[in-house]
C-alpha positions in Angstrom: 136.6 93.9 204.1 135.3 90.6 203.1 133.5 92.2 200.1 136.7 93.9 198.9 138.5 90.5 199.2 135.8 88.7 197.2 135.9 91.4 194.6 139.6 91.2 194.1 139.6 87.4 193.9 136.8 87.2 191.5 137.8 90.0 189.1 141.5 89.2 189.6 140.7 85.6 188.5 138.8 86.9 185.4 141.7 89.2 184.5 144.2 86.4 184.9 142.1 84.2 182.7 141.7 86.8 180.0 145.3 87.8 180.2 146.4 84.1 180.0 144.2 83.7 177.0 145.9 86.7 175.2 149.3 85.4 176.1 148.6 82.0 174.7 147.1 83.5 171.5 150.0 85.8 170.8 152.6 83.3 171.8 151.1 80.8 169.2 150.9 83.6 166.7 154.4 84.7 167.3 155.6 81.1 166.8 153.9 80.9 163.4 155.6 84.2 162.3 159.0 83.8 164.0 158.1 86.7 166.5 158.1 87.0 170.3 154.6 87.3 171.9 155.1 91.0 172.4 156.2 91.6 168.7 153.3 89.5 167.6 150.7 91.5 169.7 152.1 94.8 168.5 152.1 93.7 164.8 148.5 92.4 165.3 147.2 95.6 166.7 149.0 97.7 164.1 147.1 95.6 161.4 150.3 94.0 160.2 149.1 90.4 160.7 145.8 89.5 159.1 144.5 86.8 161.5 141.9 86.2 164.0 138.4 87.6 164.8 139.8 91.3 165.5 140.7 91.4 161.8 137.3 90.2 160.7 135.7 92.9 163.0 138.0 95.5 161.4 137.2 94.4 157.8 133.5 94.5 158.5 133.7 98.0 160.2 135.7 99.4 157.3 133.6 98.0 154.6 130.3 99.1 156.2 131.7 102.5 156.7 132.3 102.6 152.9 128.8 101.3 152.1 127.2 104.0 154.3 128.6 106.5 151.8 127.1 104.8 148.7 124.2 107.1 148.5 125.6 109.2 145.6 123.9 112.6 145.4 123.0 113.6 141.7 122.6 117.0 140.3 119.0 117.3 141.4 120.1 117.1 145.0 118.5 113.7 145.5 120.5 110.4 145.7 121.3 109.1 142.3 119.8 105.7 141.6 122.3 102.9 141.7 121.9 99.7 139.7 124.9 97.8 141.0 127.8 98.3 143.5 131.2 96.7 142.9 133.8 96.4 145.6 137.5 95.9 144.6 138.9 94.4 147.7 142.6 94.4 148.7 143.7 90.9 148.1 144.9 90.6 151.6 141.4 91.4 152.8 139.9 89.1 150.2 142.1 86.1 151.2 141.2 86.5 154.8 137.4 86.9 154.2 137.7 83.8 152.0 138.2 81.8 155.0 134.8 82.6 156.2 132.9 82.8 152.8 133.1 85.7 150.3 129.5 85.2 149.2 128.3 85.4 152.8 130.3 88.6 153.2 129.0 90.1 150.0 125.5 89.1 151.1 125.9 91.0 154.5 127.2 94.1 152.7 124.2 94.1 150.4 121.8 93.7 153.3 123.5 96.4 155.4 123.6 98.8 152.6 119.9 98.2 151.8 118.7 98.8 155.4 120.9 102.0 155.7 119.6 103.2 152.3 116.0 102.8 153.5 116.7 104.6 156.7 118.4 107.5 154.7 115.4 107.7 152.4 117.5 106.8 149.3 114.9 104.3 148.3 111.4 103.6 149.2 110.0 100.4 150.9 108.9 99.0 147.4 112.5 99.2 146.1 114.7 96.1 146.1 118.2 95.8 147.2 121.2 96.8 145.0 123.4 93.9 143.8 126.9 93.9 145.4 129.9 92.4 143.4 133.1 91.6 145.1 136.6 90.6 143.6 140.2 91.0 144.8 142.8 93.5 143.5 146.5 93.2 144.5 147.4 96.9 144.2 145.2 98.0 147.0 146.3 98.6 150.5 144.7 96.6 153.3 141.2 98.0 154.5 141.2 100.3 151.6 138.6 99.0 149.2 137.5 101.0 146.2 133.8 101.0 145.5 132.1 101.8 142.1 128.4 102.2 141.2 126.6 101.7 138.0 124.2 104.5 137.2 120.6 103.1 136.7 119.9 105.9 134.3 122.6 105.4 131.8 124.5 102.3 132.9 127.9 104.0 133.2 130.2 102.8 135.9 131.6 105.5 138.1 134.0 105.5 141.2 132.3 105.9 144.5 135.4 106.2 146.8 138.4 108.4 146.7 141.2 107.8 144.3 143.4 105.0 145.3 146.0 105.0 142.6 143.8 103.2 140.0 143.8 104.1 136.4 140.7 105.0 134.4 140.6 101.5 133.0 140.2 100.1 136.5 137.4 102.6 137.3 135.2 101.5 134.5 135.8 97.8 134.6 132.6 95.9 134.1 132.2 93.3 136.7 129.9 90.9 134.8 131.8 87.7 133.9 135.1 88.7 135.5 137.1 85.9 137.0 140.6 85.1 138.1 142.9 82.0 138.3 145.4 81.4 141.1 148.4 79.1 140.9 151.3 79.1 143.4 150.4 82.5 144.8 150.2 84.2 141.3 146.8 85.5 139.9 145.6 86.2 136.5 142.5 88.3 135.9 140.1 86.9 133.2 137.9 89.3 131.4 135.2 88.0 128.9 136.2 90.4 126.3 139.8 88.9 126.2 138.5 85.2 126.0 139.9 82.7 125.4 142.9 82.3 127.6 145.4 79.5 126.9 146.8 77.7 130.0 150.1 75.7 130.0 153.9 76.0 130.7 154.8 77.5 127.3 155.8 81.2 127.1 153.0 81.9 124.7 150.2 81.0 127.1 148.2 83.9 128.6 148.1 81.8 131.9 151.7 80.3 132.4 151.7 77.6 134.9 155.1 76.0 135.0 155.2 72.4 136.2 156.6 69.3 134.6 153.0 67.7 134.8 151.5 70.5 132.9 151.8 70.5 129.2 153.2 73.2 127.1 149.6 73.9 125.8 147.3 72.1 128.3 143.8 73.7 128.3 141.8 76.7 127.2 139.6 78.8 129.5 136.8 80.4 127.5 133.9 82.7 128.3 130.8 81.3 126.7 127.0 81.7 127.4 127.5 83.9 130.4 130.0 81.5 132.2 133.6 80.2 132.0 134.4 76.9 130.5 137.6 74.9 130.8 138.5 73.0 127.5 141.2 70.4 128.2 143.5 69.7 125.2 145.2 66.4 124.3 147.8 66.0 126.9 149.7 63.2 128.8 148.4 64.2 132.3 144.7 64.0 133.3 142.8 67.2 134.1 140.5 67.2 137.0 138.0 69.8 138.0 136.9 69.6 141.7 138.0 65.9 141.7 136.2 64.8 138.6 138.4 64.0 135.5 137.3 65.9 132.5 138.0 65.3 128.8 135.5 67.9 127.2 134.6 71.5 127.7 133.4 71.7 131.4 131.7 74.7 133.2 133.7 76.4 136.0 132.0 77.4 139.2 133.5 79.9 141.6 135.9 78.1 143.8 136.5 75.2 141.5 139.9 73.5 141.9 141.8 72.4 138.7 144.2 69.6 139.2 146.7 68.5 136.5 148.7 65.4 137.3 150.7 66.0 140.5 150.9 69.7 139.9 149.8 72.2 142.6 146.2 73.0 142.5 144.9 75.8 140.3 142.0 77.8 141.8 139.4 79.4 139.7 137.1 82.3 141.2 134.4 84.2 139.6 133.2 87.7 140.5 130.7 87.2 143.4 127.4 88.9 142.9 124.9 88.8 145.6 121.4 90.1 145.8 120.0 89.9 149.2 116.2 90.2 149.0 115.8 89.6 152.7 113.2 87.0 152.0 
C-alpha cells in the first residue's frame, strides 16, 4: 500500500509539473495571439502556429523525409549522380528556421543526406557530399518544400519532389547568385541575370521602398564578380550597411541590414549553399 501511495505521489507530482508547464506555455502563447490557452494549444498542434521546439522538430522531420527521397533513379536503374540539391522552403518555415540559423539547418540537411546516401549505396566512401542550397518561396504551403537536383552529367536542373503549383520557370531556376531583399514584410527576389536593381521610393524602381527618408532613386543593387554589391546614389540621408556608413559600392553578405536614415531596416539575404565535408 505504501508503495502505491509513493508511486501516486511521485508520478502525480511529475504529471502536475508537466501539465503546469504546458498550461503556462499555452497561456503565454494564447496571450500573444489573442487566444485562450485551449485555442492556442489546438492551433499549435494543428500546425497553425509556427512557434516553439515542436515546430522545429516537425520541420526537421519533414525536410529529412524529403532528403531521403533525393536518390533519383536514372534510366540504367542506378541512382542518378546529383551535383547540387536546391530546397525552396515555404517562407513561413524559412522565417522560423532563421531564428536558429539557416546555414546550420542547410548544413544538417547536407550531412544527413550524405550519410543516408552512403548507406543506400548511392555513392561510394570516396565521394564527397552534395551541396545543399536553401531559399524561401512565398507561394509554398508550410512543411511542403520543393526540392530540385542538378544532374552531374548535363548540368540540367530538374524537380525532385511532386508538383506544388510551380511553373516551369520555377523548376529550372538556377540557385547561384540568387538573393532577396525584405522591407516591411515585402520581399523581392534578386536574380543575377536581371541585375542591376534600383532601390527607392519612386514608382520606376524595381525595389520600391516607400519612406520619407528614402530618396526617390536611392541606391542600386548589382551582381558583380559572383556577389551582390550596394551602390548608394547621391542622396540626403546616409546609407548604412550593418551599422557602417557607405558612400561607395559595398559588398553585401547574407543577412546584411541596410539602414537609410530613420527608415525601417532593409534586410538582404543570399541563397545559402553549404557543403558539409564532415571534417
